[in-house]
C-alpha positions in Angstrom: 10.5 19.0 -0.9 11.1 15.2 -0.6 14.3 13.9 -2.2 14.3 11.4 -4.9 15.4 7.8 -4.4 16.5 5.5 -7.2 13.9 2.7 -7.3 15.0 1.0 -10.5 14.8 -2.7 -10.9 18.5 -3.4 -10.1 18.1 -2.2 -6.5 19.7 -4.7 -4.2 17.3 -7.5 -3.1 14.9 -7.0 -6.1 14.4 -10.0 -8.4 12.6 -8.8 -11.5 12.2 -12.3 -12.8 10.1 -13.2 -9.7 7.2 -11.1 -10.9 7.3 -11.9 -14.6 4.0 -13.1 -16.1 0.5 -13.3 -14.7 -1.5 -11.1 -12.3 -0.2 -10.1 -8.9 -3.7 -10.2 -7.4 -6.7 -12.1 -8.6 -10.0 -12.1 -6.6 -12.9 -14.3 -7.8 -16.3 -14.4 -6.0 -14.8 -13.1 -2.7 -17.2 -13.0 0.3 -16.5 -12.2 3.9 -18.6 -11.9 7.1 -18.2 -10.6 10.6 -20.0 -11.9 13.7 -22.1 -15.0 14.1 -25.8 -16.0 14.4 -28.2 -13.2 14.2 -25.3 -10.7 14.4 -23.6 -12.1 11.3 -23.1 -9.4 8.7 -21.6 -9.7 5.2 -19.0 -7.1 4.5 -17.6 -8.3 1.2 -20.0 -9.5 -1.4 -19.0 -11.3 -4.6 -15.9 -9.2 -5.4 -13.9 -9.9 -8.6 -10.7 -7.9 -9.1 -7.4 -8.4 -11.0 -4.3 -6.3 -10.4 -1.3 -6.6 -12.7 2.4 -6.0 -12.0 3.2 -2.3 -12.2 -0.5 -1.2 -11.9 -1.7 1.4 -9.5 -5.4 0.8 -8.5 -7.2 3.3 -6.2 -10.1 1.9 -4.2 -12.7 4.5 -3.2 -16.0 4.4 -1.4 -17.8 5.5 1.8 -16.5 4.6 5.3 -17.5 1.2 6.4 -18.1 -0.3 3.0 -15.4 -3.0 3.3 -12.4 -1.4 1.8 -10.0 -2.0 4.7 -11.3 -5.6 5.1 -10.5 -6.2 1.4 -7.0 -4.9 1.9 -6.4 -7.2 4.9 -7.7 -10.2 2.9 -5.4 -9.5 0.0 -2.5 -8.9 2.5 -3.0 -12.4 4.0 -3.9 -10.9 7.4 -7.2 -12.6 7.5 -8.4 -16.1 6.7 -10.4 -16.2 3.5 -13.9 -17.5 4.2 -15.4 -17.9 0.7 -14.2 -17.3 -2.8 -10.7 -17.1 -4.2 -7.8 -14.8 -3.4 -4.7 -15.5 -5.3 -1.6 -13.4 -4.7 1.4 -14.1 -6.9 -0.4 -17.3 -7.9 -0.7 -18.5 -4.3 -4.3 -19.4 -3.3 -5.1 -18.0 0.1 -8.4 -19.8 0.6 -7.4 -22.8 2.7 -3.8 -21.7 3.0 -1.8 -22.4 6.2 -0.5 -19.8 8.6 3.1 -20.5 7.4 2.1 -20.0 3.8 0.5 -16.6 4.6 3.5 -15.5 6.7 5.9 -16.4 3.8 3.7 -14.5 1.4 3.6 -11.4 3.5 7.4 -11.0 3.1 6.7 -9.8 -0.4 3.8 -7.4 0.5 4.3 -3.9 1.8 1.5 -2.6 4.0 0.7 1.0 5.0 -2.2 1.4 7.4 -3.5 4.5 9.2 -2.4 3.3 12.6 1.3 3.5 11.6 2.1 0.4 13.7 5.6 1.7 14.6 7.5 0.0 17.4 7.6 2.6 20.2 11.0 1.5 21.5 12.8 1.9 18.1 14.0 5.0 16.4 12.6 6.1 13.0 15.7 4.6 11.4 15.4 1.3 13.2 11.7 1.1 12.4 12.4 1.5 8.7 15.3 -0.9 8.8 12.8 -3.6 9.9 11.5 -3.4 6.3 15.0 -3.6 4.8 15.7 -6.6 7.1 13.3 -8.7 5.0 15.6 -8.4 2.0 18.0 -11.4 1.5 21.7 -11.3 1.3 22.2 -7.7 2.5 24.7 -6.8 5.2 23.7 -4.9 8.3 25.4 -1.7 6.9 23.5 -2.1 3.5 20.2 -2.4 5.3 20.9 0.6 7.5 22.0 2.6 4.5 18.8 1.6 2.6 16.7 2.7 5.6 18.4 6.1 5.7 17.9 6.5 1.9 14.1 5.9 2.3 13.8 8.3 5.2 15.6 10.9 3.1 13.2 10.2 0.3 10.2 11.0 2.5 11.9 14.1 3.9 12.9 12.8 7.4 16.7 12.5 7.0 17.0 14.8 10.1 14.8 12.6 12.2 16.7 9.3 12.1 17.2 8.9 15.8 13.8 10.1 17.0 11.4 7.7 18.7 7.8 7.6 17.6 6.5 9.7 20.5 8.8 12.5 19.4 7.2 12.6 15.9 4.0 14.2 14.7 1.2 12.2 13.2 2.3 13.1 9.6 5.9 12.2 10.4 4.9 8.8 11.8 3.0 8.2 8.6 6.0 9.0 6.5 8.2 6.6 8.6 5.5 3.9 8.0 5.6 4.6 4.3 9.4 4.4 4.3 9.4 1.1 6.2 7.0 -0.4 3.6 9.1 0.8 0.7 12.4 -0.3 2.2 11.3 -3.9 1.9 11.0 -3.4 -1.9 7.7 -5.2 -2.0 6.1 -6.9 -5.1 2.7 -5.7 -3.9 2.0 -2.6 -1.9 -1.3 -2.2 0.1 -2.0 1.3 1.4 -4.9 2.5 3.5 -5.3 6.3 3.2 -1.6 6.9 3.1 -2.0 10.7 2.5 -4.6 11.2 5.3 -2.2 12.7 7.8 -0.1 14.6 5.3 -0.3 18.1 4.0 -1.0 18.5 0.3 2.6 18.9 -0.9 4.0 16.0 1.1 1.1 13.8 0.3 1.5 14.5 -3.4 5.2 13.7 -3.3 4.7 10.5 -1.3 2.2 9.1 -3.9 4.6 10.1 -6.6 7.2 7.8 -4.8 4.6 5.0 -4.8 3.9 5.5 -8.5 7.7 5.4 -9.1 7.9 2.1 -7.2 5.1 0.7 -9.4 6.7 1.8 -12.6 10.3 1.0 -11.9 10.0 -2.3 -10.0 6.7 -3.6 -11.5 5.2 -3.4 -8.0 1.4 -3.6 -8.0 -0.3 -1.0 -5.8 -3.7 -1.1 -4.2 -4.5 2.1 -2.4 -7.6 3.0 -0.4 -8.2 6.8 -0.6 -10.7 9.5 -0.2 -8.3 12.1 -1.5 -9.4 13.4 -5.0 -6.0 15.3 -5.3 -4.1 12.1 -6.2 -6.5 10.5 -8.7 -4.1 11.2 -11.6 -1.6 8.7 -10.3 -4.0 5.8 -10.8 -4.2 3.4 -13.8 -7.7 2.5 -12.6 -10.1 3.8 -10.0 -12.4 1.2 -8.4 -15.4 2.1 -6.3 -16.9 0.0 -3.5 -20.2 0.3 -1.8 -21.8 -2.1 0.7 -19.1 -4.6 0.1 -19.5 -4.7 -3.7 -17.4 -3.3 -6.5 -20.1 -1.2 -8.2 -18.1 0.8 -10.8 -14.8 1.2 -12.5 -13.6 4.2 -14.5 -11.9 7.5 -14.6 -12.0 10.1 -11.9 -14.6 12.3 -13.5 -17.2 9.5 -13.6 -16.5 8.3 -10.1 -16.0 11.6 -8.3 -17.7 14.2 -10.4 -15.9 16.8 -12.5 -16.3 19.5 -9.9 -14.2 17.4 -7.4 -11.3 16.6 -9.6 -7.9 18.0 -8.6 -6.3 20.9 -10.4 -3.5 19.3 -12.3 -1.8 22.5 -13.3 1.6 23.7 -12.0 0.2 24.8 -8.7 -1.7 21.6 -8.0 0.5 20.5 -5.1 1.0 23.8 -3.4 -0.1 23.6 0.3 
């Protein structure tokens, strides 16, 4: 079982007042293309979406429909081509590289590739997230990294390098690193894909706790019907468009909903 970490709003480095009022994310008429000339292909088409502080939104849809591209645009990792992307009130269309870099300090990102530094231990990789917090001593940042590794069940793997970890363990280190930065917005691309059912369930419960206790907005891409019940909203994307919003039964079908009984997270 994963241990519990206190994620209340008085955690060091968190400024509750900084996220008071207004949406965390607001997309209006967002469009994006890849390629040029005859090879140009539109991958995001007229997307409108608002995500509020403390809200967990799951983004579903078939592979290749534009979900990950949408995450990278919201995460200020790509230049916005057309339409409006506002994150914490900052307009990203026309923003400078420096503005995007500054904004990313408040955004936690969990992607399928893990993106761990191979020369750093699990503890050091997670501490990179804590290093983004202001006014914390080295010891406080190290202790915070250890707390998050304990929270994802890796307290006995602190000194291991990525090549000594399994795929699921690397994913948990990446999750701990994102959470250690105490983000105001968390973007996650299939965070449970490499995890067994029990660990995956406990990890998304941690993400839900972060949203609830720190008013952190969460946008999560997933194909996992077992975690639908953590969502405040489920949004479906096809061919670059948001085509539907609603509950799990309408989007997934009643026969694919997870069992929410007491044995639902048993592996």
